[in-house]
Each structure stands twice: as structure tokens, then as C-alpha cells.
N, C-alpha and C positions, 0 to 999 in steps of 0.2 A: 378498484383503482379509480380515482377521480379523473375527470377530464384534464385537469391541470397537470396531474402526474403523467398522464399519457402524452400530453403535449411536451412536457419536459423530456421524457424518454425519446420521443421522436426527434427533438432538437439535438439531443446528445448522439443519437445514432447517425445523424447527418454530419457530425463533426469528424474531421480527419483524426487519425490515431495520435498524431503528435500534439494535438491540442487538448486531448482528453485529460491530461494530467493537470491542466489549469482548472478544469471543471472539478476535478477531485479535490484540489487544494481549496477551492471556494467552498465546496460542500463540507469539507472537514472544518473549516473556519466557522461555518454556520452551525455545524453540529456541536462545536465547542461552546457556543452561546447557550444552548439549552441544556447541555450536559452538565454545565457548571452548577446548575441548581440541584441536580441529583447527586452531586459529589459530597454533599454535607453528611450523608450517612455512610460514607466509605471509610475503610481503615486507612492508616498511613501508607501501608504497602500498596493498596489498590490505587490510592492517589498518586503515588510515585510511578506506578506502572502506566497510568493514564498520561502522566506528564511525559514519560519517555515516548509514548506513542505519538505525541505531537511532533516529535523530531524525526519520525520515521518517514522515509521517502520511497516513492515507487521507482523501481528501476526502469530505465528507458530502453534497455537492451535485453533481449532474450539470451539466456545462457544455456549452453548444452552441458549440464552437470555430469552426465555419464561420460561424455567425451573428455571433459576436464579431468575426471577421476582416472580414466584410462591413461591419459597422457602423463599424469603425475605418477601413477604406479609404474609405467614404463620407464620414466626418468629415474625413479628411485631404485628400481630393481634391474636396471639395464646391465649392470656389471656382474650380476649374479648368474652363474652358469653351472 
């Protein structure tokens, strides 16, 4: 790892969690600049998938999927005895 990469990682580690998504958005934009050169060899479906990935957003809240499933099952089967 280069010194520049280590410096960038240290700066990111010092950021509060609520500001990290800004850094991720910036990095995704930069990544799109040099990935566009490599997309010339991709199939149409691969290009469409990459296009969809641009619209993907990181969730800002943690979800308890097991608890949500448990509540949904209890609600659905509450009347069955």
C-alpha cells in the first residue's frame, strides 16, 4: 500500500459514520470515470447491470431482519390456533 493510500485510509477512519456515505458517493463517481473505458468489451446485459448499480444507495439505518421476520410471521399466523 502506498503512502497516499495509507493517508486516505487514516482520513476516512477519522470521519464520523454519518459522513462516510459522502466519501463513498465521491469514490463511486471517480470509479465510474475509469470504468467507462473498460465497458467497451461488456455485453449489453453487463452494461445494464452496471447502469443499475449506479442508482444503488447505501442504507443509513441498520435493520434487524430476524426480528422483522419474527414479527411478520407472528402477525400472519396470530389467528391460527
